[in-house]
C-alpha positions in Angstrom: 0.0 0.0 0.0 2.9 2.4 0.8 4.3 2.0 -2.8 1.1 3.3 -4.3 1.2 6.5 -2.2 4.9 7.4 -2.7 5.0 6.9 -6.5 2.5 9.6 -7.5 4.3 12.1 -5.3 7.6 11.4 -7.0 6.1 11.8 -10.4 4.5 15.1 -9.4 7.8 16.5 -8.2 9.5 15.5 -11.4 6.8 17.3 -13.5 7.1 20.4 -11.3 10.9 20.6 -11.7 10.6 20.1 -15.5 8.1 23.0 -15.7 10.4 25.3 -13.7 13.4 24.5 -15.8 11.6 25.8 -18.9 11.6 29.3 -17.5 14.9 31.1 -18.0 16.1 34.3 -16.3 19.1 36.6 -16.4 20.2 38.8 -13.5 22.3 41.8 -14.3 23.8 44.7 -12.2 23.6 48.1 -13.8 25.8 51.0 -12.6 25.9 54.7 -13.0 27.9 57.5 -11.5 28.0 61.3 -11.4 31.0 63.5 -10.5 30.7 66.6 -8.4 33.1 69.5 -7.7 33.1 71.2 -4.4 31.1 74.5 -4.2 32.6 75.8 -0.9 34.8 75.5 2.1 34.0 74.7 5.8 36.7 75.5 8.2 36.9 74.9 12.0 38.9 77.6 13.7 40.1 77.7 17.2 40.9 81.1 18.7 42.6 81.3 22.1 44.4 83.5 24.4 48.2 83.3 23.7 50.4 83.0 26.8 53.7 84.7 27.0 56.7 82.6 26.0 60.1 84.4 26.6 62.1 81.5 25.2 60.4 82.0 21.8 60.1 85.8 22.1 56.3 85.5 22.2 54.3 88.2 23.9 51.1 87.7 25.8 48.0 88.1 23.4 44.6 88.3 25.1 41.7 86.4 23.5 40.0 89.6 22.3 43.1 90.8 20.5 43.6 87.4 18.8 39.9 87.4 17.7 40.2 91.0 16.3 43.5 90.2 14.5 41.9 87.1 12.8 38.9 89.2 11.7 41.3 91.6 10.1 43.0 88.7 8.2 39.5 87.5 7.1 38.7 91.0 5.8 41.7 91.0 3.5 40.2 87.8 2.0 36.8 89.5 1.5 35.2 87.6 4.3 33.1 89.4 6.9 32.5 88.6 10.5 28.9 87.3 9.9 30.4 84.3 8.1 32.0 83.2 11.4 29.7 81.4 13.8 30.4 79.8 17.2 30.7 76.0 17.1 28.1 74.1 19.1 30.4 71.1 19.4 31.8 70.4 22.9 35.4 71.3 23.4 37.6 68.3 23.7 40.4 69.9 25.6 39.8 72.1 28.6 42.4 74.9 28.9 43.0 77.5 31.6 43.3 80.0 28.8 40.1 81.4 27.2 39.5 79.5 23.9 36.6 79.3 21.5 35.9 77.3 18.4 34.2 78.8 15.3 32.9 77.5 12.0 33.5 79.4 8.9 31.6 78.7 5.7 32.4 80.3 2.4 31.3 79.6 -1.2 34.7 80.2 -2.6 36.8 76.9 -2.9 40.0 79.0 -3.4 39.6 80.3 0.2 41.0 77.0 1.5 44.6 77.7 0.6 44.3 81.3 1.8 43.0 80.3 5.2 45.8 77.9 5.7 48.3 80.6 4.9 47.0 82.9 7.7 49.6 83.3 10.4 48.1 85.0 13.5 48.9 84.4 17.1 46.2 82.5 19.0 44.6 81.3 15.8 44.6 77.7 14.6 42.8 76.0 11.7 41.7 72.8 13.4 39.9 71.3 10.4 39.2 72.2 6.8 36.8 70.5 4.5 35.0 71.1 1.2 31.3 71.5 0.9 28.8 70.4 -1.8 25.7 72.6 -1.9 24.5 71.8 -5.4 20.9 71.1 -6.3 20.3 67.4 -5.9 16.6 67.4 -6.7 16.9 65.3 -9.9 20.1 63.4 -9.3 18.5 60.2 -8.0 16.2 60.0 -11.0 19.0 60.7 -13.4 21.3 58.0 -11.9 18.5 55.5 -11.6 17.6 55.8 -15.3 21.3 55.6 -16.3 21.9 52.5 -14.2 18.8 50.7 -15.6 19.9 51.5 -19.1 23.3 50.1 -18.3 21.7 46.9 -17.0 19.5 46.5 -20.0 22.4 46.9 -22.4 24.4 44.3 -20.5 21.5 41.9 -20.4 20.8 42.3 -24.1 24.4 41.5 -25.0 24.4 38.4 -22.7 21.1 37.2 -24.1 22.5 37.6 -27.7 25.6 35.5 -26.8 23.3 32.8 -25.5 21.2 33.0 -28.7 18.2 34.1 -26.6 15.7 36.9 -26.8 15.6 39.3 -23.9 12.1 39.4 -22.4 10.4 41.7 -19.9 11.8 42.8 -16.6 10.9 40.3 -13.9 12.3 42.0 -10.9 14.1 45.3 -9.9 16.4 45.7 -6.9 17.2 49.3 -6.0 18.9 49.8 -2.6 20.0 53.3 -3.1 17.4 55.0 -1.0 18.6 58.4 0.3 21.9 58.2 -1.5 21.5 61.4 -3.5 19.8 63.9 -1.2 23.0 65.6 -0.3 26.8 65.1 -0.1 28.6 65.4 3.2 31.5 67.7 3.7 34.7 66.1 2.4 38.5 66.4 2.6 38.5 66.3 -1.2 37.4 69.0 -3.6 35.7 66.5 -5.9 33.7 63.4 -5.3 31.6 60.8 -7.2 28.2 59.5 -6.4 27.7 55.8 -7.4 24.4 54.2 -8.1 23.6 50.5 -8.6 20.5 48.5 -9.6 20.0 44.8 -10.1 17.5 43.8 -12.8 16.2 40.3 -13.5 15.0 39.7 -17.1 13.0 36.9 -18.6 14.8 35.2 -21.5 12.9 33.5 -24.4 
């Protein structure tokens, strides 16, 4: 009795596998990229009271004087005081000498070298990065279309090599959510956004 029950199940499994094998698919990764050039500079500046150092012939410089001298240096670069804002980041090192951290944002990329060239007592450029403030409204759509076109071209070429006809898209995998809303500040004055999609096509 057991043989009559198992045999139909085995036959049914074989028929199902044969049916699945007649369907052919091809899975291809499409890529796209877009380059961006920095649109500005973000500098972190620490201004502090300068203590006297007789060994290095350094006179005492109060915080107010160091701040004023730095503003004068900025003015020569065409930068006004309103571009300088106090940093809300907690100070890492606690010093007995008055010290404050500021953030300077400027839309001129060439300002980077000029800021680094400033030599003023009590002033230190703690960090300098490039900013990207372009309009990213249509970047995701642009890159998505380009990546899908790249995947379609690759799939078509592979199907042709296999002497098959490329059918409709069976599945789309796009894991790039939020990739193109903005670019973070970077140490480099140019950067590239990469986009990737995976398409599964039917093949006839």
